[in-house]
C-alpha positions as CSV (number, residue, x, y, z in Angstrom):
1,X,-0.1,-0.2,0.0
2,X,2.9,2.4,1.0
3,X,4.9,1.3,-2.5
4,X,1.8,2.5,-4.4
5,X,1.1,5.8,-2.4
6,X,4.6,6.3,-3.4
7,X,4.3,6.0,-7.2
8,X,1.1,7.9,-7.2
9,X,2.7,10.8,-5.7
10,X,5.9,10.6,-7.9
11,X,3.6,10.3,-11.1
12,X,1.7,13.5,-9.9
13,X,5.0,15.4,-9.2
14,X,6.3,14.2,-12.8
15,X,3.0,15.0,-15.0
16,X,1.3,17.7,-12.6
17,X,-2.1,17.2,-10.8
18,X,-5.0,19.0,-12.5
19,X,-6.3,21.4,-10.6
20,X,-9.6,22.9,-11.3
21,X,-9.8,26.9,-11.8
22,X,-12.3,29.5,-11.8
23,X,-15.4,29.1,-14.1
24,X,-16.0,31.2,-16.8
25,X,-19.4,31.9,-15.0
26,X,-17.2,32.8,-11.8
27,X,-14.9,35.2,-13.8
28,X,-17.7,36.8,-15.6
29,X,-19.2,37.7,-12.0
30,X,-15.6,38.8,-11.2
31,X,-15.7,41.4,-14.0
32,X,-19.3,42.2,-13.0
33,X,-18.6,43.4,-9.5
34,X,-15.6,45.1,-10.7
35,X,-17.5,46.9,-13.0
36,X,-20.1,48.0,-10.5
37,X,-17.7,49.5,-8.2
38,X,-16.0,51.6,-11.2
39,X,-19.5,52.8,-12.0
40,X,-20.2,53.9,-8.3
41,X,-17.0,55.8,-8.5
42,X,-18.0,57.1,-12.0
43,X,-14.9,55.6,-13.4
44,X,-16.8,54.5,-17.0
45,X,-13.7,54.0,-18.9
46,X,-12.4,51.2,-16.2
47,X,-16.0,49.7,-16.2
48,X,-16.3,49.3,-19.9
49,X,-12.9,47.4,-20.0
50,X,-14.4,45.0,-17.0
51,X,-17.9,44.6,-18.0
52,X,-16.7,44.1,-22.0
53,X,-14.4,41.5,-20.7
54,X,-17.7,40.0,-18.2
55,X,-20.1,40.1,-21.6
56,X,-17.3,38.3,-23.6
57,X,-17.2,35.5,-20.9
58,X,-20.6,35.5,-20.4
59,X,-22.9,36.5,-23.2
60,X,-26.2,35.8,-22.0
61,X,-26.3,37.2,-18.9
62,X,-28.7,40.2,-18.8
63,X,-27.2,42.1,-15.5
64,X,-24.2,42.4,-17.7
65,X,-25.5,43.5,-20.9
66,X,-27.5,46.3,-18.8
67,X,-24.7,47.3,-17.0
68,X,-22.3,47.3,-19.7
69,X,-25.1,49.7,-21.4
70,X,-25.2,52.2,-18.8
71,X,-21.9,52.6,-18.9
72,X,-21.8,53.4,-22.8
73,X,-24.6,55.7,-22.2
74,X,-22.4,57.6,-19.4
75,X,-19.5,57.9,-22.3
76,X,-22.1,59.1,-24.8
77,X,-21.8,56.0,-26.5
78,X,-25.4,55.6,-26.9
79,X,-25.9,53.4,-30.2
80,X,-23.6,50.6,-28.2
81,X,-25.7,51.2,-25.4
82,X,-28.8,50.7,-27.3
83,X,-27.5,47.4,-28.4
84,X,-26.7,46.0,-25.3
85,X,-30.0,47.5,-23.6
86,X,-32.2,45.2,-26.3
87,X,-30.0,42.2,-25.6
88,X,-30.5,42.4,-21.9
89,X,-33.9,42.9,-22.6
90,X,-33.9,39.9,-25.2
91,X,-32.6,37.7,-22.3
92,X,-34.6,39.2,-19.8
93,X,-37.7,40.1,-21.4
94,X,-40.1,42.8,-20.1
95,X,-37.7,43.6,-17.0
96,X,-38.8,46.9,-15.8
97,X,-35.4,47.7,-14.8
98,X,-33.8,47.4,-17.9
99,X,-37.0,48.9,-20.1
100,X,-36.3,52.1,-17.6
101,X,-33.2,52.4,-18.5
102,X,-33.1,52.2,-22.1
103,X,-36.2,54.9,-22.0
104,X,-34.2,56.9,-20.2
105,X,-31.1,56.2,-23.3
106,X,-34.1,57.2,-25.8
107,X,-34.4,60.5,-23.6
108,X,-30.5,61.2,-24.2
109,X,-31.0,60.3,-27.9
110,X,-34.2,62.2,-28.2
111,X,-36.5,59.7,-29.4
112,X,-39.2,60.6,-27.6
113,X,-42.2,58.1,-28.4
114,X,-39.8,55.1,-27.7
115,X,-38.7,56.5,-24.4
116,X,-42.4,56.8,-23.8
117,X,-43.5,53.6,-24.7
118,X,-40.5,51.8,-22.3
119,X,-41.3,54.6,-19.5
120,X,-44.9,52.9,-19.8
121,X,-44.0,49.4,-19.5
122,X,-41.7,49.8,-16.4
123,X,-44.4,52.5,-14.7
124,X,-46.9,49.4,-15.4
125,X,-44.9,46.8,-14.2
126,X,-46.2,45.9,-10.4
127,X,-42.9,44.4,-9.5
128,X,-41.0,47.7,-10.2
129,X,-39.9,49.5,-7.6
130,X,-39.8,53.1,-8.9
131,X,-42.9,53.7,-10.5
132,X,-42.5,57.6,-9.7
133,X,-39.4,57.4,-11.7
134,X,-40.7,56.0,-14.7
135,X,-43.7,58.5,-14.8
136,X,-41.8,61.2,-14.5
137,X,-39.9,60.2,-17.4
138,X,-43.0,59.8,-19.0
139,X,-44.1,63.2,-18.6
140,X,-40.6,64.1,-19.8
141,X,-40.8,62.5,-22.6
142,X,-44.1,64.1,-23.7
143,X,-43.0,67.2,-22.8
144,X,-40.1,67.6,-24.9
145,X,-42.0,65.8,-28.1
146,X,-44.4,69.0,-27.0
147,X,-47.4,66.4,-26.3
148,X,-48.3,68.4,-23.3
149,X,-51.5,67.6,-22.0
150,X,-49.9,63.8,-22.1
151,X,-47.2,65.1,-20.1
152,X,-49.6,66.6,-17.5
153,X,-51.4,63.4,-17.1
154,X,-48.2,61.7,-16.3
155,X,-47.1,64.1,-13.6
156,X,-50.4,63.9,-12.1
157,X,-50.4,59.9,-12.0
158,X,-47.0,60.2,-10.4
159,X,-47.9,63.1,-7.9
160,X,-51.1,60.7,-6.9
161,X,-48.7,58.5,-5.2
162,X,-46.2,61.3,-4.0
163,X,-47.8,64.2,-3.9
164,X,-45.3,66.6,-2.5
165,X,-42.7,65.2,-5.1
166,X,-40.8,68.4,-6.0
167,X,-39.1,67.4,-9.1
168,X,-42.7,66.1,-10.4
169,X,-44.3,69.1,-9.1
170,X,-41.7,71.8,-10.7
171,X,-41.7,70.1,-14.1
172,X,-45.6,70.1,-13.7
173,X,-45.3,74.1,-13.6
174,X,-43.1,74.1,-16.4
175,X,-45.6,72.2,-18.4
176,X,-48.3,74.2,-17.9
177,X,-46.1,77.5,-18.9
178,X,-45.4,76.1,-21.9
179,X,-49.1,75.4,-22.4
180,X,-49.9,79.1,-21.4
181,X,-52.0,77.7,-18.5
182,X,-50.4,80.5,-16.1
183,X,-52.7,80.4,-13.2
184,X,-51.9,76.9,-13.0
185,X,-48.5,77.3,-13.2
186,X,-48.6,80.0,-10.7
187,X,-50.6,77.4,-8.1
188,X,-48.0,74.6,-8.6
189,X,-44.7,76.8,-8.1
190,X,-46.5,78.3,-5.0
191,X,-47.1,74.9,-3.7
192,X,-43.4,73.7,-4.6
193,X,-42.4,77.4,-2.6
194,X,-44.6,76.3,0.3
195,X,-42.6,73.1,0.8
196,X,-39.2,74.2,0.0
197,X,-39.1,78.5,0.4
198,X,-35.2,78.1,-0.2
199,X,-35.3,77.2,-3.7
200,X,-34.3,80.2,-6.0
201,X,-34.8,78.6,-9.0
202,X,-38.2,77.7,-8.6
203,X,-39.1,81.3,-7.5
204,X,-37.3,83.1,-10.3
205,X,-40.0,80.8,-12.1
206,X,-42.4,81.7,-10.3
207,X,-41.6,85.4,-10.6
208,X,-41.6,84.9,-14.5
209,X,-45.2,83.5,-14.3
210,X,-46.3,86.5,-12.2
211,X,-45.0,88.7,-14.9
212,X,-46.5,87.7,-17.8
213,X,-50.0,87.4,-15.9
214,X,-48.6,91.3,-15.7
215,X,-48.7,90.7,-11.8
216,X,-45.5,93.2,-11.8
217,X,-45.7,94.2,-7.9
218,X,-45.4,90.7,-6.9
219,X,-43.0,89.7,-9.5
220,X,-41.0,92.7,-8.6
221,X,-41.0,91.4,-4.5
222,X,-39.8,87.9,-5.7
223,X,-37.3,89.0,-8.2
224,X,-36.0,91.6,-5.2
225,X,-36.2,88.3,-2.8
226,X,-33.8,86.6,-5.4
227,X,-31.0,89.4,-6.1
228,X,-30.9,89.3,-2.3
229,X,-30.6,85.8,-2.1
230,X,-28.3,85.0,-5.1
231,X,-25.9,88.1,-5.1
232,X,-22.8,86.7,-6.5
233,X,-24.5,84.2,-9.1
234,X,-25.9,84.2,-12.4
235,X,-29.4,84.0,-11.1
236,X,-28.9,86.8,-9.0
237,X,-27.7,88.8,-12.1
238,X,-30.8,88.2,-14.0
239,X,-33.0,89.0,-11.3
240,X,-31.5,92.3,-11.0
241,X,-32.0,92.7,-15.0
242,X,-36.0,92.0,-14.4
243,X,-35.9,94.7,-11.6
244,X,-34.3,96.7,-13.9
245,X,-37.0,96.1,-16.3
246,X,-39.7,96.2,-14.4
247,X,-38.6,100.2,-12.9
248,X,-38.0,101.6,-16.1
């Protein structure tokens, strides 16, 4: 028995015993996690290197395709991003997170109808944890495509879930301005300022809305407040220009 064991050790030393290395799946996961880390630090070039290698090793992994698409999108390589988002959806159909990401890409690409289609799909998916994000994106897609009534409907749908969402309220106010529904825009901006009185950007939009309605005294008061708060900024400079115009 001892002689057989000795012979086995000698053979192993001469020929080399096989040791299993990491699988392609494990290596792909490693590149994926490294890609996540680089994405978190906004090192998109390094993320691309890791994720491209991950896709090479595991070309049918939808999560790697999705993250690789995000990296391409951050680098403004929109066509490559679209390719990998669509591949991710092919591998993982109806995934609302991928749909939402693809919709955001179509916003960047100014493809408003396609953006609206995928935001709607994501918002309607009951397993999606961020429907307000998708509805906000849907409103933006409609707004930028000139479909202002549809945008209002999307924003109001979002506000049913979070009535005090400042981003959605501000976008709704801007949409009403585009529609020349100034009294409605005024009401929305007043609601924003009630929640956040220090938001000088919205206060500026509010003052402009008052001015368009020829409420000059109230507009002057708001512009003066902005000028005092934003003394050294471009916003303060614009407010002072309006004050000068109102005093002429």
